N, C-alpha and C positions, 0 to 999 in steps of 0.2 A: 293565301297559301304564303306569302311573309311571314302574317301575325303566325300561322301554325309552326313554322320552323322556328321562330323567336321563343313562342312558348316552348318548342319540345326542348331549345338549348339551355334555355333559363332552367327547366326542371333537371335536367343532366347536371348544369354546374351547381344547383344549390343541393343535390344530393350526393354528388361525388367528392370524396375527402381532395384537400389541397395538395398536392405533393411537391413540396419544395425542392430544388435539386440540390443532391447531398454536395457538400464543399468537396473539393479535388485538391486541395492543397492545405492539411491541415499541420498546424503547427505546437509543441506542448513544451513549455519552458520550467518542468518540475517534476522531479523521480518520478515522483506519484504518480501523477497522473500520464506519464511519460508511457510508465508497465501497462497501465490500461489501454492507452491509446495504440501500441504497440500490440495489442492481443485484440484489437475491437477492428482497425483498418483495414479496408479493403489494398489490394496489393496496388505501392504508387500512391495511397493516397496520405500517407502520412511523410511530409516532406524536413521533418525538422524535428529534433528532443534535445533534450537539454543534454549538454557535454558529461551528466553525472549519470545518465543512462548508459555510457559506455565503459564505464570503469564495472569490473567484476566484482569488487570489494563489498560494492554496494547494490548492485543492479543482479537481478534475476536474470534480466532478459539482455543481458550486454551483447551476446555473441547477436542478435535478432537487430539489437538497437545497432549495430556499427555499420549497417548497411542503408542508416538513416543518416542524413547532417547531422551534426552537432551546434548548436547553437547556445546562445548565454543570453541574459536577462537585459537585452539592447536594442535599440529599435532599429539599428540598423541592420546586428545580425539576424533580426526576425525579417526584416523588410528585402533581405537580400533573395531568400526563399520565395517572395511572391505569393504569401498564402494567402487564401478566401477564409480561413478559419483559427485563430489563436485560443486554446484554452489553458486558461489559467487560473489561479487559485485567487479567491475573492478579498484576500484579505492582506495584499500585496503586490506591487509593482502598479501602484495607482498611476504614477507618471508615465507610466511607460505603456500603460491600456490608454490612456489618455492619447497618446501621441499616435499608436497604431492605429484607433478609431480615426484618428484625424487624416491618416492615409486610407483610409476605408477598408479599412480589416475587421471583420466582427469578429468579437469578442468573447465568448461564453468563461463566466466567472463560475467558479466551482467550488464550494466551501471545502476543507481539510477531513476527510474521514478516518475517523480513530476507531473504528470497530466493524467486524464484520458485515454487520446490518447495513452501515452506513455506506460501506464500501459498493454494496450490492446498489444502494442508491443512484450511487455518482456512475458507476458503471451505466446503468440505464440511462442516465440522464444525458452520459457522453455518447453513448450509442445513438440516442436521439438524434442529436445533435450533428452526429458525424452520416446521418442517415445509414444506419448499421443498426438498427432495430433487434435485427432476427440475429445477429452476433452476439448482442448483448443479450439478449434472453437467452442464449444457449449457453453463456457464460455463468450466468447467476442461477441458472438450472445444475450446471455442473459442480459449483460451488456448493449448495446446498442439498445435494446426490451426497457428495462428499460428508458433510459436515454431520448425514444423518447415519454415515456407514461407520466414521470413528468416533462419535461420541459415546462414552462409557457409560454403561448404567450405574445408577446410585449416585451418591454425592462423593464432593472429591476427599480423598482422605489422605495423602504422603502431602508433606510439608515441602515444599519447592522455594529457593532463593535463588533468583538471577541476579550475577556478579557482573558490574558492567564495567568501563573505564573510570576512574576517575572515584572510584568509589560507589558509582550510578547501580540505580537498581530502577524497575519498575512497578511504581506499588497500584494503589486501588485506581479503578477506571481507566487503566492502559490499555494499549493493545495487548500486550503479552499478559497483563491480568487476564483479559477474558480467553485468550489460547492456552493459560495453564488450567484454568477450569473447563475448557472443552476435552483436554489432557485428561482431565480426573485429578489435577492437584490443587492442591491449596496455595496459597501466594504469602507465603512469610511476612514480606515487606506490606503486602495490603493488609496482612491482622495487626500490624502494628500501628498503621495508619499513615503510612508514609506516602504521600501525593504519586501521582501517576507518573512521573519523573523525579524521582528525589536520589538521597545519598545517604550511606550508612556508614557505618562504623565495622571494623572487622573483628571487635570484640562482639558486635550486635546479632553478626552472622554466627560467630561461634555459641554464643549463648542461646541459640533459639535451636540448636541441633539439628538442623534440618534435615529430611531425608534424601534431598534429591538437590542439589549444585547445577544451576543452568547457566554454565559461561560459552563465550564463542571461543572455543579452541582454538583459533587462531589469533585473537586479539593479542595477544604477546609476541608474534612471532619475531616483531622488529623491537626487543625489550625497551620500555621506555617507563617513567615513572607512571604514566597516566594509565596505562594499562597492567603495571606488575602487582595489582592486586589480585587479578583472576589467576595467579601462577602463586599465590604466597603460600611461603613453607607453612605457617599456620594453619592453614588448610589442610593439612596433610593429616592433621589430629582427629578431620572426618572421616579418614580412610577406613573402608572397611565396616563404615555404618553409611555416608552417605554415597551415592550413586551421584557421576559427575556425568550429564549427558553437554555435548557440544552442540551450540543452538548458533549456525552464522548469523551475524545480525544482518544481513541483506535479506533475510526471510522475514522480519519483523519490524522493519523501516516505516513500509507503508502497508496501511489495510488492503487485502487483496488477494486472488487464488494462492500468491506464495505463499501466505499463511497458515494454510492447510499441511505443508512441509513443516511447520514446527510442530504442530498435533503429532505428525505421525512420528517426528524424530524423538518428544517425549514419552508416546505412548508408552517403551518398553520401562518405564518409570513406575509406571502404573500399579498400586498393590495388586 
């Protein structure tokens, strides 16, 4: 009799998947990871996010983040929240991770996502670690469905120039480069061979006669030398020819669902 019971239990154990208990107290200390965790977490599961997640200038979920404690990348700040899982960038905070592991906190290290495909892979990995696979699948499905709806037919035609602080721009291989293409626009900086995060002169922008200027309309709300480029009087020479589209920076800092808002904002500039 006992042999029969043991054999049945063995079969059940072998055939059944192992369902580890989902973490109950999760902390993230990176803005991009914060915004994914805020979308995936069950009520009360996320107990700490980076202080940057509370800043509406750069965080698309600042209102939601304010219900969660802000943390900084220090062992004291994190351990105060008694987490059982910390989700962190795999290329930084090596000493912090060592101290947290020494205190018994599980660490999930994830790579930086620089494209929508990489964002979807990151969402799936974080969802699995948080025991929120269904929420992860739903979020990815929504992103993919929306991409399918907003992608224009045919190749990109109009030329777009992205203007950022300190004469910066986003060139070949950047997240914005991908979003411009999804919106049906050509990235002028990428055509010039400017790398993902590069700089260019005002003269270069003017000589290219772009059809679209992409700026953060609030970048120079508090005028400064770093941001005066986006409001430079010389750009007025393009008035009547180039369309100016304001895209708040917070929608393109991180790869994730918020990027599709960039595509929606750029869509009116499509020929």
